SEFIZA-3560 file (N, C-alpha, C; in Angstrom, 3 decimals):
REM SEFIZA-3560
<numar><xx>61.348</xx><yy>-26.318</yy><zz>-30.730</zz><atom>N</atom></numar>
<numar><xx>60.689</xx><yy>-26.933</yy><zz>-29.592</zz><atom>CA</atom></numar>
<numar><xx>61.738</xx><yy>-27.740</yy><zz>-28.824</zz><atom>C</atom></numar>
<numar><xx>61.706</xx><yy>-27.628</yy><zz>-27.513</zz><atom>N</atom></numar>
<numar><xx>62.697</xx><yy>-28.318</yy><zz>-26.680</zz><atom>CA</atom></numar>
<numar><xx>62.274</xx><yy>-29.761</yy><zz>-26.409</zz><atom>C</atom></numar>
<numar><xx>63.213</xx><yy>-30.553</yy><zz>-25.944</zz><atom>N</atom></numar>
<numar><xx>62.920</xx><yy>-31.946</yy><zz>-25.619</zz><atom>CA</atom></numar>
<numar><xx>61.899</xx><yy>-32.032</yy><zz>-24.481</zz><atom>C</atom></numar>
<numar><xx>61.997</xx><yy>-31.122</yy><zz>-23.511</zz><atom>N</atom></numar>
<numar><xx>61.054</xx><yy>-31.129</yy><zz>-22.386</zz><atom>CA</atom></numar>
<numar><xx>59.624</xx><yy>-30.855</yy><zz>-22.875</zz><atom>C</atom></numar>
<numar><xx>59.488</xx><yy>-29.928</yy><zz>-23.804</zz><atom>N</atom></numar>
<numar><xx>58.161</xx><yy>-29.617</yy><zz>-24.346</zz><atom>CA</atom></numar>
<numar><xx>57.587</xx><yy>-30.822</yy><zz>-25.092</zz><atom>C</atom></numar>
<numar><xx>58.435</xx><yy>-31.511</yy><zz>-25.833</zz><atom>N</atom></numar>
<numar><xx>57.981</xx><yy>-32.693</yy><zz>-26.568</zz><atom>CA</atom></numar>
<numar><xx>57.541</xx><yy>-33.786</yy><zz>-25.591</zz><atom>C</atom></numar>
<numar><xx>58.320</xx><yy>-33.998</yy><zz>-24.531</zz><atom>N</atom></numar>
<numar><xx>57.942</xx><yy>-34.994</yy><zz>-23.531</zz><atom>CA</atom></numar>
<numar><xx>56.630</xx><yy>-34.633</yy><zz>-22.840</zz><atom>C</atom></numar>
<numar><xx>56.425</xx><yy>-33.366</yy><zz>-22.567</zz><atom>N</atom></numar>
<numar><xx>55.160</xx><yy>-32.919</yy><zz>-21.956</zz><atom>CA</atom></numar>
<numar><xx>53.985</xx><yy>-33.178</yy><zz>-22.883</zz><atom>C</atom></numar>
<numar><xx>54.167</xx><yy>-32.951</yy><zz>-24.162</zz><atom>N</atom></numar>
<numar><xx>53.098</xx><yy>-33.207</yy><zz>-25.139</zz><atom>CA</atom></numar>
<numar><xx>52.787</xx><yy>-34.700</yy><zz>-25.202</zz><atom>C</atom></numar>
<numar><xx>53.825</xx><yy>-35.523</yy><zz>-25.224</zz><atom>N</atom></numar>
<numar><xx>53.612</xx><yy>-36.973</yy><zz>-25.266</zz><atom>CA</atom></numar>
<numar><xx>52.928</xx><yy>-37.467</yy><zz>-23.996</zz><atom>C</atom></numar>
<numar><xx>53.322</xx><yy>-36.939</yy><zz>-22.848</zz><atom>N</atom></numar>
<numar><xx>52.706</xx><yy>-37.323</yy><zz>-21.574</zz><atom>CA</atom></numar>
<numar><xx>51.230</xx><yy>-36.935</yy><zz>-21.553</zz><atom>C</atom></numar>
<numar><xx>50.927</xx><yy>-35.731</yy><zz>-21.981</zz><atom>N</atom></numar>
<numar><xx>49.532</xx><yy>-35.278</yy><zz>-22.026</zz><atom>CA</atom></numar>
<numar><xx>48.715</xx><yy>-36.150</yy><zz>-22.970</zz><atom>C</atom></numar>
<numar><xx>49.265</xx><yy>-36.481</yy><zz>-24.111</zz><atom>N</atom></numar>
<numar><xx>48.569</xx><yy>-37.328</yy><zz>-25.074</zz><atom>CA</atom></numar>
<numar><xx>48.251</xx><yy>-38.690</yy><zz>-24.467</zz><atom>C</atom></numar>
<numar><xx>49.219</xx><yy>-39.267</yy><zz>-23.760</zz><atom>N</atom></numar>
<numar><xx>49.008</xx><yy>-40.556</yy><zz>-23.118</zz><atom>CA</atom></numar>
<numar><xx>47.933</xx><yy>-40.459</yy><zz>-22.044</zz><atom>C</atom></numar>
<numar><xx>47.950</xx><yy>-39.393</yy><zz>-21.259</zz><atom>N</atom></numar>
<numar><xx>46.957</xx><yy>-39.219</yy><zz>-20.204</zz><atom>CA</atom></numar>
<numar><xx>45.554</xx><yy>-39.085</yy><zz>-20.793</zz><atom>C</atom></numar>
<numar><xx>45.428</xx><yy>-38.372</yy><zz>-21.881</zz><atom>N</atom></numar>
<numar><xx>44.123</xx><yy>-38.201</yy><zz>-22.526</zz><atom>CA</atom></numar>
<numar><xx>43.638</xx><yy>-39.535</yy><zz>-23.075</zz><atom>C</atom></numar>
<numar><xx>44.530</xx><yy>-40.274</yy><zz>-23.717</zz><atom>N</atom></numar>
<numar><xx>44.170</xx><yy>-41.562</yy><zz>-24.299</zz><atom>CA</atom></numar>
<numar><xx>43.740</xx><yy>-42.553</yy><zz>-23.228</zz><atom>C</atom></numar>
<numar><xx>44.485</xx><yy>-42.624</yy><zz>-22.135</zz><atom>N</atom></numar>
<numar><xx>44.192</xx><yy>-43.584</yy><zz>-21.079</zz><atom>CA</atom></numar>
<numar><xx>43.122</xx><yy>-43.097</yy><zz>-20.112</zz><atom>C</atom></numar>
<numar><xx>42.859</xx><yy>-41.831</yy><zz>-20.097</zz><atom>N</atom></numar>
<numar><xx>41.819</xx><yy>-41.286</yy><zz>-19.230</zz><atom>CA</atom></numar>
<numar><xx>42.218</xx><yy>-41.156</yy><zz>-17.780</zz><atom>C</atom></numar>
<numar><xx>43.515</xx><yy>-41.182</yy><zz>-17.468</zz><atom>N</atom></numar>
<numar><xx>43.977</xx><yy>-41.012</yy><zz>-16.091</zz><atom>CA</atom></numar>
<numar><xx>45.217</xx><yy>-40.125</yy><zz>-16.081</zz><atom>C</atom></numar>
<numar><xx>45.496</xx><yy>-39.550</yy><zz>-14.917</zz><atom>N</atom></numar>
<numar><xx>46.703</xx><yy>-38.762</yy><zz>-14.747</zz><atom>CA</atom></numar>
<numar><xx>47.882</xx><yy>-39.671</yy><zz>-14.434</zz><atom>C</atom></numar>
<numar><xx>49.071</xx><yy>-39.154</yy><zz>-14.602</zz><atom>N</atom></numar>
<numar><xx>50.301</xx><yy>-39.916</yy><zz>-14.414</zz><atom>CA</atom></numar>
<numar><xx>50.411</xx><yy>-40.519</yy><zz>-13.015</zz><atom>C</atom></numar>
<numar><xx>49.957</xx><yy>-39.820</yy><zz>-12.008</zz><atom>N</atom></numar>
<numar><xx>50.111</xx><yy>-40.268</yy><zz>-10.629</zz><atom>CA</atom></numar>
<numar><xx>48.990</xx><yy>-41.174</yy><zz>-10.141</zz><atom>C</atom></numar>
<numar><xx>47.982</xx><yy>-41.403</yy><zz>-10.957</zz><atom>N</atom></numar>
<numar><xx>46.856</xx><yy>-42.242</yy><zz>-10.539</zz><atom>CA</atom></numar>
<numar><xx>47.176</xx><yy>-43.721</yy><zz>-10.763</zz><atom>C</atom></numar>
<numar><xx>46.432</xx><yy>-44.554</yy><zz>-10.083</zz><atom>N</atom></numar>
<numar><xx>46.625</xx><yy>-46.000</yy><zz>-10.177</zz><atom>CA</atom></numar>
<numar><xx>46.244</xx><yy>-46.490</yy><zz>-11.574</zz><atom>C</atom></numar>
<numar><xx>47.119</xx><yy>-47.258</yy><zz>-12.225</zz><atom>N</atom></numar>
<numar><xx>46.814</xx><yy>-47.780</yy><zz>-13.566</zz><atom>CA</atom></numar>
<numar><xx>45.575</xx><yy>-48.679</yy><zz>-13.604</zz><atom>C</atom></numar>
<numar><xx>45.182</xx><yy>-49.239</yy><zz>-12.466</zz><atom>N</atom></numar>
<numar><xx>43.980</xx><yy>-50.076</yy><zz>-12.435</zz><atom>CA</atom></numar>
<numar><xx>42.716</xx><yy>-49.277</yy><zz>-12.755</zz><atom>C</atom></numar>
<numar><xx>42.778</xx><yy>-47.961</yy><zz>-12.652</zz><atom>N</atom></numar>
<numar><xx>41.615</xx><yy>-47.130</yy><zz>-12.992</zz><atom>CA</atom></numar>
<numar><xx>41.290</xx><yy>-47.191</yy><zz>-14.480</zz><atom>C</atom></numar>
<numar><xx>42.193</xx><yy>-47.758</yy><zz>-15.282</zz><atom>N</atom></numar>
<numar><xx>41.943</xx><yy>-47.908</yy><zz>-16.717</zz><atom>CA</atom></numar>
<numar><xx>40.961</xx><yy>-49.041</yy><zz>-17.002</zz><atom>C</atom></numar>
<numar><xx>40.773</xx><yy>-49.939</yy><zz>-16.035</zz><atom>N</atom></numar>
<numar><xx>39.874</xx><yy>-51.073</yy><zz>-16.221</zz><atom>CA</atom></numar>
<numar><xx>38.441</xx><yy>-50.578</yy><zz>-16.063</zz><atom>C</atom></numar>
<numar><xx>37.565</xx><yy>-50.933</yy><zz>-17.010</zz><atom>N</atom></numar>
<numar><xx>36.171</xx><yy>-50.464</yy><zz>-16.921</zz><atom>CA</atom></numar>
<numar><xx>35.522</xx><yy>-50.833</yy><zz>-15.589</zz><atom>C</atom></numar>
<numar><xx>34.770</xx><yy>-49.912</yy><zz>-15.035</zz><atom>N</atom></numar>
<numar><xx>34.002</xx><yy>-50.049</yy><zz>-13.796</zz><atom>CA</atom></numar>
<numar><xx>34.867</xx><yy>-50.049</yy><zz>-12.535</zz><atom>C</atom></numar>
<numar><xx>36.177</xx><yy>-49.839</yy><zz>-12.651</zz><atom>N</atom></numar>
<numar><xx>37.039</xx><yy>-49.768</yy><zz>-11.474</zz><atom>CA</atom></numar>
<numar><xx>37.058</xx><yy>-48.338</yy><zz>-10.961</zz><atom>C</atom></numar>
<numar><xx>36.963</xx><yy>-48.196</yy><zz>-9.642</zz><atom>N</atom></numar>
<numar><xx>37.110</xx><yy>-46.895</yy><zz>-9.002</zz><atom>CA</atom></numar>
<numar><xx>38.034</xx><yy>-47.076</yy><zz>-7.798</zz><atom>C</atom></numar>
<numar><xx>38.283</xx><yy>-46.019</yy><zz>-7.091</zz><atom>N</atom></numar>
<numar><xx>39.230</xx><yy>-46.071</yy><zz>-5.972</zz><atom>CA</atom></numar>
<numar><xx>38.789</xx><yy>-47.049</yy><zz>-4.887</zz><atom>C</atom></numar>
<numar><xx>37.492</xx><yy>-47.107</yy><zz>-4.607</zz><atom>N</atom></numar>
<numar><xx>36.990</xx><yy>-48.012</yy><zz>-3.567</zz><atom>CA</atom></numar>
<numar><xx>37.213</xx><yy>-49.469</yy><zz>-3.955</zz><atom>C</atom></numar>
<numar><xx>36.968</xx><yy>-49.797</yy><zz>-5.201</zz><atom>N</atom></numar>
<numar><xx>37.153</xx><yy>-51.168</yy><zz>-5.672</zz><atom>CA</atom></numar>
<numar><xx>38.632</xx><yy>-51.553</yy><zz>-5.658</zz><atom>C</atom></numar>
<numar><xx>39.483</xx><yy>-50.620</yy><zz>-5.998</zz><atom>N</atom></numar>
<numar><xx>40.922</xx><yy>-50.878</yy><zz>-5.975</zz><atom>CA</atom></numar>
<numar><xx>41.390</xx><yy>-51.124</yy><zz>-4.539</zz><atom>C</atom></numar>
<numar><xx>40.854</xx><yy>-50.392</yy><zz>-3.569</zz><atom>N</atom></numar>
<numar><xx>41.202</xx><yy>-50.610</yy><zz>-2.162</zz><atom>CA</atom></numar>
<numar><xx>40.780</xx><yy>-52.007</yy><zz>-1.703</zz><atom>C</atom></numar>
<numar><xx>39.577</xx><yy>-52.455</yy><zz>-2.134</zz><atom>N</atom></numar>
<numar><xx>39.130</xx><yy>-53.801</yy><zz>-1.807</zz><atom>CA</atom></numar>
<numar><xx>40.091</xx><yy>-54.840</yy><zz>-2.377</zz><atom>C</atom></numar>
<numar><xx>40.512</xx><yy>-54.625</yy><zz>-3.618</zz><atom>N</atom></numar>
<numar><xx>41.432</xx><yy>-55.544</yy><zz>-4.283</zz><atom>CA</atom></numar>
<numar><xx>42.760</xx><yy>-55.612</yy><zz>-3.551</zz><atom>C</atom></numar>
<numar><xx>43.258</xx><yy>-54.464</yy><zz>-3.126</zz><atom>N</atom></numar>
<numar><xx>44.531</xx><yy>-54.428</yy><zz>-2.396</zz><atom>CA</atom></numar>
<numar><xx>44.438</xx><yy>-55.177</yy><zz>-1.070</zz><atom>C</atom></numar>
<numar><xx>43.274</xx><yy>-55.137</yy><zz>-0.417</zz><atom>N</atom></numar>
<numar><xx>43.097</xx><yy>-55.857</yy><zz>0.847</zz><atom>CA</atom></numar>
<numar><xx>43.063</xx><yy>-57.367</yy><zz>0.620</zz><atom>C</atom></numar>
<numar><xx>42.513</xx><yy>-57.795</yy><zz>-0.513</zz><atom>N</atom></numar>
<numar><xx>42.387</xx><yy>-59.221</yy><zz>-0.804</zz><atom>CA</atom></numar>
<numar><xx>43.713</xx><yy>-59.853</yy><zz>-1.216</zz><atom>C</atom></numar>
<numar><xx>44.566</xx><yy>-59.085</yy><zz>-1.892</zz><atom>N</atom></numar>
<numar><xx>45.827</xx><yy>-59.625</yy><zz>-2.386</zz><atom>CA</atom></numar>
<numar><xx>46.958</xx><yy>-59.301</yy><zz>-1.432</zz><atom>C</atom></numar>
<numar><xx>47.939</xx><yy>-60.178</yy><zz>-1.372</zz><atom>N</atom></numar>
<numar><xx>49.057</xx><yy>-59.967</yy><zz>-0.448</zz><atom>CA</atom></numar>
<numar><xx>50.044</xx><yy>-58.914</yy><zz>-0.937</zz><atom>C</atom></numar>
<numar><xx>50.112</xx><yy>-58.699</yy><zz>-2.253</zz><atom>N</atom></numar>
<numar><xx>50.995</xx><yy>-57.667</yy><zz>-2.791</zz><atom>CA</atom></numar>
<numar><xx>50.174</xx><yy>-56.682</yy><zz>-3.615</zz><atom>C</atom></numar>
<numar><xx>50.778</xx><yy>-55.561</yy><zz>-3.920</zz><atom>N</atom></numar>
<numar><xx>50.082</xx><yy>-54.528</yy><zz>-4.684</zz><atom>CA</atom></numar>
<numar><xx>49.716</xx><yy>-55.073</yy><zz>-6.068</zz><atom>C</atom></numar>
<numar><xx>48.443</xx><yy>-55.027</yy><zz>-6.422</zz><atom>N</atom></numar>
<numar><xx>48.030</xx><yy>-55.560</yy><zz>-7.720</zz><atom>CA</atom></numar>
<numar><xx>48.557</xx><yy>-54.706</yy><zz>-8.874</zz><atom>C</atom></numar>
<numar><xx>48.967</xx><yy>-55.362</yy><zz>-9.925</zz><atom>N</atom></numar>
<numar><xx>49.443</xx><yy>-54.680</yy><zz>-11.118</zz><atom>CA</atom></numar>
<numar><xx>48.388</xx><yy>-54.819</yy><zz>-12.213</zz><atom>C</atom></numar>
<numar><xx>48.311</xx><yy>-53.824</yy><zz>-13.083</zz><atom>N</atom></numar>
<numar><xx>47.331</xx><yy>-53.814</yy><zz>-14.167</zz><atom>CA</atom></numar>
<numar><xx>47.432</xx><yy>-55.085</yy><zz>-15.009</zz><atom>C</atom></numar>
<numar><xx>48.626</xx><yy>-55.395</yy><zz>-15.474</zz><atom>N</atom></numar>
<numar><xx>48.819</xx><yy>-56.549</yy><zz>-16.351</zz><atom>CA</atom></numar>
<numar><xx>48.464</xx><yy>-57.859</yy><zz>-15.681</zz><atom>C</atom></numar>
<numar><xx>48.796</xx><yy>-57.988</yy><zz>-14.411</zz><atom>N</atom></numar>
<numar><xx>48.489</xx><yy>-59.211</yy><zz>-13.678</zz><atom>CA</atom></numar>
<numar><xx>46.979</xx><yy>-59.404</yy><zz>-13.537</zz><atom>C</atom></numar>
<numar><xx>46.258</xx><yy>-58.325</yy><zz>-13.235</zz><atom>N</atom></numar>
<numar><xx>44.809</xx><yy>-58.447</yy><zz>-13.076</zz><atom>CA</atom></numar>
<numar><xx>44.145</xx><yy>-58.804</yy><zz>-14.393</zz><atom>C</atom></numar>
<numar><xx>44.576</xx><yy>-58.166</yy><zz>-15.470</zz><atom>N</atom></numar>
<numar><xx>43.972</xx><yy>-58.415</yy><zz>-16.778</zz><atom>CA</atom></numar>
<numar><xx>44.202</xx><yy>-59.862</yy><zz>-17.219</zz><atom>C</atom></numar>
<numar><xx>45.350</xx><yy>-60.434</yy><zz>-16.861</zz><atom>N</atom></numar>
<numar><xx>45.676</xx><yy>-61.808</yy><zz>-17.261</zz><atom>CA</atom></numar>
<numar><xx>45.006</xx><yy>-62.868</yy><zz>-16.390</zz><atom>C</atom></numar>
<numar><xx>44.395</xx><yy>-62.458</yy><zz>-15.294</zz><atom>N</atom></numar>
<numar><xx>43.740</xx><yy>-63.426</yy><zz>-14.406</zz><atom>CA</atom></numar>
<numar><xx>42.569</xx><yy>-64.091</yy><zz>-15.119</zz><atom>C</atom></numar>
<numar><xx>42.343</xx><yy>-65.355</yy><zz>-14.798</zz><atom>N</atom></numar>
<numar><xx>41.205</xx><yy>-66.064</yy><zz>-15.368</zz><atom>CA</atom></numar>
<numar><xx>39.918</xx><yy>-65.570</yy><zz>-14.709</zz><atom>C</atom></numar>
<numar><xx>38.791</xx><yy>-65.730</yy><zz>-15.385</zz><atom>N</atom></numar>
<numar><xx>37.523</xx><yy>-65.320</yy><zz>-14.765</zz><atom>CA</atom></numar>
<numar><xx>37.268</xx><yy>-66.020</yy><zz>-13.422</zz><atom>C</atom></numar>
<numar><xx>37.716</xx><yy>-67.265</yy><zz>-13.302</zz><atom>N</atom></numar>
<numar><xx>37.533</xx><yy>-67.989</yy><zz>-12.046</zz><atom>CA</atom></numar>
<numar><xx>38.337</xx><yy>-67.343</yy><zz>-10.915</zz><atom>C</atom></numar>
<numar><xx>39.572</xx><yy>-66.950</yy><zz>-11.221</zz><atom>N</atom></numar>
<numar><xx>40.398</xx><yy>-66.289</yy><zz>-10.205</zz><atom>CA</atom></numar>
<numar><xx>39.803</xx><yy>-64.944</yy><zz>-9.798</zz><atom>C</atom></numar>
<numar><xx>39.240</xx><yy>-64.230</yy><zz>-10.758</zz><atom>N</atom></numar>
<numar><xx>38.611</xx><yy>-62.937</yy><zz>-10.441</zz><atom>CA</atom></numar>
<numar><xx>37.384</xx><yy>-63.133</yy><zz>-9.558</zz><atom>C</atom></numar>
<numar><xx>36.628</xx><yy>-64.205</yy><zz>-9.813</zz><atom>N</atom></numar>
<numar><xx>35.454</xx><yy>-64.486</yy><zz>-8.979</zz><atom>CA</atom></numar>
<numar><xx>35.862</xx><yy>-64.817</yy><zz>-7.551</zz><atom>C</atom></numar>
<numar><xx>36.993</xx><yy>-65.508</yy><zz>-7.387</zz><atom>N</atom></numar>
<numar><xx>37.467</xx><yy>-65.872</yy><zz>-6.054</zz><atom>CA</atom></numar>
<numar><xx>37.797</xx><yy>-64.640</yy><zz>-5.214</zz><atom>C</atom></numar>
<numar><xx>38.167</xx><yy>-63.548</yy><zz>-5.871</zz><atom>N</atom></numar>
<numar><xx>38.469</xx><yy>-62.310</yy><zz>-5.136</zz><atom>CA</atom></numar>
<numar><xx>37.234</xx><yy>-61.703</yy><zz>-4.501</zz><atom>C</atom></numar>
<numar><xx>36.074</xx><yy>-62.000</yy><zz>-5.084</zz><atom>N</atom></numar>
<numar><xx>34.786</xx><yy>-61.529</yy><zz>-4.564</zz><atom>CA</atom></numar>
<numar><xx>34.742</xx><yy>-60.000</yy><zz>-4.413</zz><atom>C</atom></numar>
<numar><xx>35.238</xx><yy>-59.309</yy><zz>-5.438</zz><atom>N</atom></numar>
<numar><xx>35.164</xx><yy>-57.846</yy><zz>-5.417</zz><atom>CA</atom></numar>
<numar><xx>34.285</xx><yy>-57.319</yy><zz>-6.530</zz><atom>C</atom></numar>
<numar><xx>34.044</xx><yy>-58.156</yy><zz>-7.534</zz><atom>N</atom></numar>
<numar><xx>33.251</xx><yy>-57.728</yy><zz>-8.675</zz><atom>CA</atom></numar>
<numar><xx>31.853</xx><yy>-58.290</yy><zz>-8.575</zz><atom>C</atom></numar>
<numar><xx>30.861</xx><yy>-57.525</yy><zz>-9.008</zz><atom>N</atom></numar>
<numar><xx>29.479</xx><yy>-57.989</yy><zz>-9.007</zz><atom>CA</atom></numar>
<numar><xx>29.081</xx><yy>-58.317</yy><zz>-10.437</zz><atom>C</atom></numar>
<numar><xx>28.195</xx><yy>-59.269</yy><zz>-10.587</zz><atom>N</atom></numar>
<numar><xx>27.696</xx><yy>-59.622</yy><zz>-11.914</zz><atom>CA</atom></numar>
<numar><xx>26.457</xx><yy>-58.797</yy><zz>-12.205</zz><atom>C</atom></numar>
<numar><xx>26.366</xx><yy>-58.319</yy><zz>-13.443</zz><atom>N</atom></numar>
<numar><xx>25.181</xx><yy>-57.539</yy><zz>-13.855</zz><atom>CA</atom></numar>
<numar><xx>24.417</xx><yy>-58.280</yy><zz>-14.903</zz><atom>C</atom></numar>
//
């Protein structure tokens, strides 16, 4: 097996585990996030939101963004 084949297998495994393709926005990994919600988030923030930054935000900061609804 070649190195390229091994890398393709690892990439596919990661995509299956995360539930998104390589070229999709990592924010789609967050439950209940879709493309429309991500666009709203991008409009509210001055820079492109990163997955890790959003996850580390406090609940109060997330509420201030006013993009999420409470159920």
